[in-house]
C-alpha positions in Angstrom: 77.7 -11.5 120.4 75.5 -9.0 122.0 78.7 -6.6 121.5 79.1 -7.7 118.0 75.7 -7.2 117.0 76.2 -3.2 117.9 79.0 -3.0 116.2 77.8 -4.7 112.9 74.6 -2.3 113.4 76.6 0.4 113.9 78.8 -0.4 110.4 75.6 -1.0 108.5 73.9 2.5 109.9 76.9 4.6 108.5 76.4 2.6 104.9 72.7 3.6 104.9 72.5 7.1 103.6 72.5 6.6 99.8 70.6 4.2 97.4 72.5 1.8 95.2 71.2 2.0 91.2 72.4 0.6 88.4 74.5 3.3 86.5 72.0 3.6 83.5 69.2 4.5 85.6 71.3 8.0 86.4 72.4 7.9 82.8 76.2 6.6 83.2 77.8 3.6 81.1 78.4 0.6 83.3 80.9 -0.5 80.5 83.0 3.1 81.2 83.0 2.7 84.6 84.5 -0.5 84.4 88.1 1.7 83.4 88.1 2.1 87.5 88.6 -1.5 88.4 91.2 -1.6 86.0 93.0 2.0 86.9 92.8 1.2 90.5 94.2 -2.5 90.0 97.4 -1.6 88.1 97.8 0.8 91.0 98.2 -2.1 93.6 100.0 -4.3 91.0 102.1 -1.8 90.6 103.1 -1.4 94.3 101.7 2.1 95.3 99.1 1.3 98.0 97.8 -1.9 99.1 94.2 -1.2 98.6 91.8 1.2 98.0 87.8 2.1 98.5 85.7 4.1 95.6 82.4 5.3 95.8 80.7 7.2 92.3 77.7 9.1 92.7 75.2 10.5 90.6 71.8 12.2 90.9 71.3 11.2 94.8 72.4 7.9 94.2 75.8 5.3 94.6 76.5 3.7 90.9 80.1 2.6 91.5 81.2 1.4 95.3 83.7 -1.2 95.5 86.6 -1.9 97.8 90.0 -3.1 96.1 93.0 -5.3 97.7 93.5 -5.6 101.1 94.3 -2.6 104.2 98.0 -3.6 104.8 100.3 -5.8 102.1 99.5 -9.1 104.2 97.7 -11.5 102.3 95.9 -12.4 105.6 94.9 -9.1 106.1 91.1 -7.7 105.8 89.9 -6.8 102.6 89.2 -3.4 102.0 85.4 -2.7 102.3 83.8 1.1 101.8 81.3 0.8 104.3 83.9 -0.3 107.0 87.2 0.2 106.4 88.6 3.3 108.0 91.2 5.8 106.3 93.2 8.7 107.5 91.8 11.4 105.6 94.5 13.4 106.2 93.9 17.2 104.2 90.4 15.9 103.4 90.0 17.2 107.2 90.4 21.0 105.6 87.0 20.6 103.8 85.3 18.0 105.9 85.7 18.9 108.6 86.9 22.9 109.2 85.5 24.1 106.6 82.0 22.9 107.3 82.2 23.8 110.7 83.2 27.3 109.2 80.5 27.5 107.0 78.0 26.4 110.4 79.2 29.2 111.6 79.0 31.8 109.3 75.0 30.8 108.8 74.7 31.6 112.5 76.1 35.1 112.0 78.9 34.9 114.3 81.5 35.9 112.0 82.1 37.7 108.2 84.6 36.8 106.2 86.6 39.6 106.3 86.5 40.2 109.6 90.2 40.2 110.8 91.1 36.7 112.6 92.8 38.8 115.8 89.3 40.5 116.5 88.4 36.5 117.7 91.8 35.6 118.6 94.1 38.2 119.9 97.3 36.1 120.6 97.4 35.9 116.3 97.8 39.0 116.0 100.6 41.4 115.3 102.0 43.8 112.6 100.6 43.0 109.6 98.7 39.8 111.1 96.2 42.3 112.6 94.9 42.6 109.2 94.5 38.8 108.5 91.4 38.1 107.7 89.2 35.1 108.0 89.0 35.0 104.0 92.5 34.7 103.6 93.0 32.2 105.8 90.0 30.4 103.6 91.9 31.0 100.1 95.6 30.5 101.5 96.3 33.6 101.1 97.2 35.1 104.4 100.6 35.6 104.1 101.4 32.7 106.8 104.2 29.8 105.7 103.0 26.7 104.5 103.6 24.7 107.7 106.1 24.1 110.7 107.9 21.1 112.4 105.4 21.6 115.7 106.6 18.1 116.3 109.4 19.2 116.8 109.1 22.6 118.5 106.5 21.6 121.0 106.0 19.1 123.8 102.7 19.8 124.3 99.2 20.6 122.8 99.5 23.9 124.4 102.7 25.3 123.0 101.6 23.5 119.9 99.1 26.1 119.3 100.6 28.8 120.7 103.8 28.2 118.0 101.1 28.3 115.5 99.1 31.4 116.3 102.2 33.5 117.4 104.1 32.4 113.8 105.1 35.5 111.8 104.0 36.1 108.1 106.3 35.3 105.6 104.6 37.7 102.6 101.7 40.7 102.7 98.7 39.3 103.3 96.6 38.9 99.8 99.9 39.1 98.0 100.4 35.5 96.8 99.0 31.9 96.9 101.1 29.7 99.3 99.1 26.5 100.7 99.2 26.2 104.1 98.5 23.6 107.1 99.3 26.6 110.1 96.3 28.7 108.2 93.7 26.1 108.4 94.7 24.7 111.9 94.2 28.8 113.0 90.9 28.4 111.2 90.4 24.7 113.3 91.4 27.1 116.4 88.3 29.7 115.7 85.8 27.1 115.2 86.8 26.2 118.9 86.7 30.4 119.8 83.5 31.2 118.3 81.2 27.9 119.2 82.9 27.4 123.0 83.4 23.7 122.3 86.5 21.9 121.1 86.5 21.0 116.9 85.7 17.3 117.3 82.9 17.5 119.4 81.2 20.4 117.1 81.6 18.2 114.1 80.6 15.6 115.6 77.1 17.3 117.1 76.4 19.6 114.2 77.7 17.4 111.0 78.1 13.9 111.2 76.2 12.8 114.1 72.8 14.7 112.2 73.8 13.1 108.9 74.5 9.5 110.5 77.9 9.2 109.5 79.1 7.0 112.3 82.2 6.5 110.9 83.6 9.6 111.0 85.6 11.0 114.1 89.0 12.2 115.3 91.2 10.1 117.2 88.9 6.6 116.5 88.8 4.3 119.9 90.8 1.1 120.1 87.5 -0.8 119.3 87.4 0.3 116.0 91.2 0.4 115.1 90.9 -3.1 113.7 89.3 -1.4 110.7 91.8 1.0 110.1 94.0 1.3 107.4 97.7 1.5 108.6 99.9 4.3 107.6 103.6 4.5 108.3 105.5 2.3 110.0 108.8 4.1 110.8 107.8 7.7 111.7 109.0 9.3 114.2 106.9 8.4 116.9 108.8 5.2 116.6 105.9 3.3 116.0 103.3 1.8 113.2 100.5 4.4 112.8 97.2 2.2 112.7 94.4 4.4 113.8 96.3 7.0 114.6 96.8 10.1 113.0 99.7 9.9 110.4 100.6 13.8 110.4 103.1 14.2 112.9 101.6 18.1 113.6 98.3 17.0 113.8 99.9 14.6 116.7 101.4 17.2 118.4 98.1 18.9 118.5 96.9 16.3 120.6 95.3 14.7 117.4 92.3 17.2 116.9 93.5 20.2 114.2 92.0 22.0 111.7 94.2 20.8 109.1 94.0 16.8 109.5 93.1 13.8 112.0 90.0 13.1 110.7 88.8 9.1 109.9 86.3 8.1 107.7 84.5 5.5 105.7 84.4 6.2 101.8 80.5 5.0 102.3 80.1 7.7 105.3 82.2 10.3 102.6 79.4 9.7 100.2 76.8 10.7 102.3 78.6 14.2 103.1 79.0 14.4 99.4 75.7 14.2 98.5 74.9 16.6 101.5 77.0 19.2 99.4 75.0 18.4 96.1 72.1 19.1 97.7 72.8 22.4 98.8 73.4 21.5 102.6 70.8 19.1 103.3 70.7 15.1 103.4 67.5 13.4 103.9 65.6 16.1 105.4 68.1 17.1 107.5 69.6 20.6 106.8 73.2 21.2 107.9 74.0 24.3 105.7 72.3 27.2 104.0 72.5 26.9 100.2 73.6 29.7 100.0 76.8 29.2 101.9 77.3 26.1 100.0 77.4 28.5 97.0 79.7 31.2 98.0 82.0 28.3 99.3 82.4 26.5 96.4 82.6 29.1 93.8 85.7 30.2 92.7 87.5 33.0 95.1 90.7 33.4 94.0 92.8 31.8 91.4 92.4 27.8 91.8 90.7 27.9 95.1 87.5 28.3 96.7 86.6 29.1 100.4 88.2 25.9 101.7 88.0 24.2 98.8 90.0 23.6 95.4 88.8 24.0 91.6 89.2 20.9 89.8 91.6 22.9 87.7 93.0 19.6 86.0 95.5 19.5 89.6 95.6 17.6 92.3 94.4 14.6 90.6 91.2 16.4 89.6 91.8 15.3 85.7 91.0 16.8 82.4 86.9 16.2 82.2 85.7 17.4 85.2 83.6 20.8 84.8 84.6 24.1 85.4 82.5 24.4 88.4 83.8 21.0 90.3 85.4 21.3 93.0 87.3 19.2 95.9 90.3 17.8 97.9 93.1 15.5 97.9 95.2 14.3 101.6 98.1 13.4 102.0 97.6 9.9 102.5 96.4 8.7 99.6 93.0 10.4 99.3 90.3 12.4 97.1 86.9 13.9 97.0 85.7 15.8 93.8 82.2 17.1 93.4 81.0 18.0 89.9 77.4 20.2 90.3 76.6 20.5 87.1 76.7 16.8 86.5 75.1 16.0 90.2 78.1 13.8 90.4 81.1 12.9 93.0 83.7 10.8 93.1 85.8 9.5 96.3 88.9 7.4 96.4 90.4 6.8 100.0 94.0 5.2 99.8 97.0 4.5 102.4 99.8 4.8 100.2 102.1 6.1 102.8 101.7 2.7 104.1 105.2 1.0 103.2 104.7 1.6 99.0 106.5 -1.0 97.0 106.6 1.6 93.5 109.7 3.6 93.5 107.6 6.8 93.0 104.1 6.2 94.9 103.5 9.6 94.8 103.0 9.5 90.7 100.9 6.4 91.0 98.3 8.1 93.3 98.4 11.4 91.3 97.7 9.4 88.2 95.0 7.2 89.9 92.9 9.8 91.3 93.0 12.2 88.4 91.9 8.8 85.8 89.3 7.8 88.4 88.0 11.3 87.9 88.5 10.8 84.1 86.5 8.1 84.4 83.4 9.1 85.9 83.2 11.7 84.0 83.7 10.3 80.4 81.1 7.4 82.4 77.8 10.3 81.5 76.3 9.5 78.7 72.8 11.2 79.3 73.5 14.7 78.2 74.8 15.7 74.6 76.3 18.7 75.7 79.0 16.6 78.0 79.4 13.5 76.3 82.9 12.9 75.9 84.8 10.3 73.7 86.4 7.6 75.5 90.0 7.9 76.0 92.5 5.3 73.6 94.4 4.9 77.4 94.3 5.9 80.7 97.3 7.2 82.6 97.7 3.5 84.9 97.6 2.1 81.3 100.9 3.9 80.4 102.7 3.9 84.1 104.6 6.7 83.3 107.6 7.4 85.6 106.0 4.8 88.6 108.7 2.7 89.1 112.2 1.9 86.9 112.0 -1.1 84.5 114.9 -3.6 84.6 115.4 -5.5 81.5 117.4 -8.6 81.6 117.5 -9.2 78.0 117.6 -6.7 75.6 120.2 -5.4 72.6 120.8 -1.2 72.1 120.6 0.0 68.8 121.8 3.5 68.3 119.8 6.3 66.2 121.9 7.9 63.9 122.1 12.1 64.9 121.1 11.1 68.6 122.7 10.2 71.7 120.3 8.2 72.8 119.9 4.5 72.4 116.5 1.9 72.0 116.1 -1.1 74.2 114.4 -3.7 72.5 112.7 -6.6 74.4 109.8 -9.1 73.8 107.5 -6.7 75.8 108.6 -3.4 75.6 110.5 -0.5 73.6 112.3 1.8 76.2 113.9 5.1 75.1 116.5 6.4 77.3 119.0 8.8 77.8 123.0 8.5 78.5 122.7 10.9 81.2 121.9 9.6 84.6 119.4 11.2 87.2 119.2 10.0 90.5 115.9 8.9 91.3 114.8 9.5 95.0 111.7 8.9 96.8 110.3 12.5 97.4 110.5 13.5 101.1 106.9 14.7 102.6 106.5 18.8 102.1 103.6 21.0 101.6 103.4 20.9 97.8 102.5 16.9 98.3 101.2 17.2 100.7 97.2 18.5 99.7 
C-alpha cells in the first residue's frame, strides 16, 4: 500500500508543472480545439495507432490535455493518460535530450560551435573528418551517412561506439544536408566526454530532475514498464518490446544514445516545452541561458536550426505555424512543435509502430501530426494578425492514402475520353486508374525516422 501511494505521488509530481486554464483565458477557441479530438480519433479508428496523448499549451498554461484510446489494441488494456503513459520518444531524444545537453555545455564554455569534433573525440578523426565541426553535426551537414546497422555489426556497446566514431564520411563536410543518426550519436558521445558523465546521468542531473520531469528517462525500470506503450511485437530482437527502446541501434549502444532511447509522458514534455518558451527557465530554475535558446532554435542552414527542425510544412508541422516555429518528430509516432510567436506548444505521443491496422500507418501519423499543428494554430483567436480562417476539412477528414477501400457493391461508369472509371457506391465516389501498382508498407529508414 505504501509503495502504491509513493508511485501515485511520483506520477502526480510529474504532472504538477503547468497550470491548466480554459482556452478562452489564453486567447484560444475551445470550439476550434475540439477538431483535435476528431482528428486523433480518426487516426485510431483507421488503425494508424491504438492510442495517443495530446497536450497543447499557450501562455504558460495547458489548454488541451487528453488521452485517446489505449496503450495497445486490446480492449482490456489501460487507457492512455497524458500524465502516466510512457512513450518511446525515438528521435525526440535528439532535441529533448542531446541538444539540450549540448546547450548546457555550451553555456559552460566547454566548447565552441566551430571547434572540430576531433579536438574532443580523437577517435573520430582521419582525413576530411578532422575538419568536421560540432555545428555541422547539429545541422546534419557533417558529411556522415544517415545510419549504419550497428545491431548487425556490433556485439557490445563498445564495439557499436567504435563503429560510429570510425565511420568514414559520405561527402565533404558542409556540402549538403543528410539527416544523420550517426551525427546525433556522436553528439551524445561528445556530451559524455565534455561532462565526464554518462549521457543519461547528465540529463537527469541537469535537466529532468531540476524541472520535475519525473517520468523522463532512458531504460525505464521494471517497476514502471506497466505504464509503457508497447512498440513492435516482432523486432529483430525476437520478442515484443514494451518499455525497452525500439531503435535497434540505440539498443546496440546499451539503450542510452544521442539519437534515441528516451521515454517520457506528454505531461513531462509540456514542462520541457514551456522551459524552452520561457527562454531556458521554469518555475525559478534556469536550465539554459535565454541567449543560447535563441541561438539554437533559430534557422541555421536550410530547414534546420541547431539540433532542431524548423516548421517549414515538413515532418508534420502543418501549414499554419509561424516562420519561427521549431520542433522535431520521432519514428515511433511522436512530435513536439514550439511556436514562440504564438507562445504555444503542441505535443503528440503515439506508438504507431505497434502492430498498426492501417495499410499505410506512416501516412496516417503524418496527417494527424500536421492536422494537430494546424488545429492549434487556427484556435488562436486573440491576435487579428494571426487569425486564420477555419479550414473546411482537415487531412484526417479525407484520409487520403491511409487505406485501400474495398467496395462490394458498385457499378462502373466509363468516362468519355479517359482510361479511368468511376465506381459509384452508396457512400463514396472513388476515381481509380486501370493501371495497378503494388502497395507495400514502407520499411524503416532515415527519411521516415525523423
